[in-house]
C-alpha positions in Angstrom: 43.3 145.6 16.7 42.3 149.1 16.1 39.6 148.9 18.8 42.0 147.6 21.4 44.5 150.4 20.8 41.7 153.0 20.9 40.4 151.5 24.1 43.9 151.6 25.8 44.3 155.3 24.7 40.9 156.1 26.1 41.7 154.5 29.4 45.0 156.4 29.6 43.2 159.7 29.0 40.6 158.8 31.7 43.4 158.0 34.2 44.8 161.4 33.6 41.4 163.2 34.0 39.8 161.1 36.7 42.6 159.3 38.5 43.5 155.6 38.6 41.5 154.6 41.7 38.3 156.4 40.4 38.7 154.6 37.0 38.9 151.2 38.7 35.8 151.9 40.7 34.0 153.1 37.6 34.9 149.9 35.8 33.6 147.7 38.7 30.3 149.6 38.8 29.7 149.1 35.1 30.5 145.4 35.3 28.1 145.0 38.2 25.4 146.8 36.3 25.9 144.5 33.3 25.7 141.4 35.6 22.5 142.7 37.2 20.9 143.2 33.8 22.0 139.7 32.6 20.7 138.1 35.9 17.4 140.0 35.5 16.9 138.8 31.9 17.8 135.2 32.9 15.4 135.3 35.8 12.6 136.6 33.5 13.1 133.8 31.0 13.1 131.1 33.7 9.9 132.3 35.2 8.1 132.2 31.9 9.4 128.7 31.2 8.2 127.5 34.6 4.7 128.9 33.9 4.7 127.1 30.5 5.6 123.8 32.2 2.9 124.3 34.7 0.3 124.9 32.0 1.5 121.8 30.1 1.2 119.7 33.2 -2.4 120.9 33.8 -3.4 120.2 30.2 -1.9 116.7 30.3 -3.8 116.0 33.5 -7.1 117.1 31.9 -6.5 114.8 29.0 
């Protein structure tokens, strides 16, 4: 509960300093950055899995 209250107070202070429209755009930008990071990490993991599958297939064919 404390964190939520603190977050609301911080947002109110930022609205006063920066302005409501600017604050909304800042939030959107941070959310987009987070999504990009998650997508990048997910993409990296899938590539490595695909490579491992390919190696397994080659080894199975040799046997």
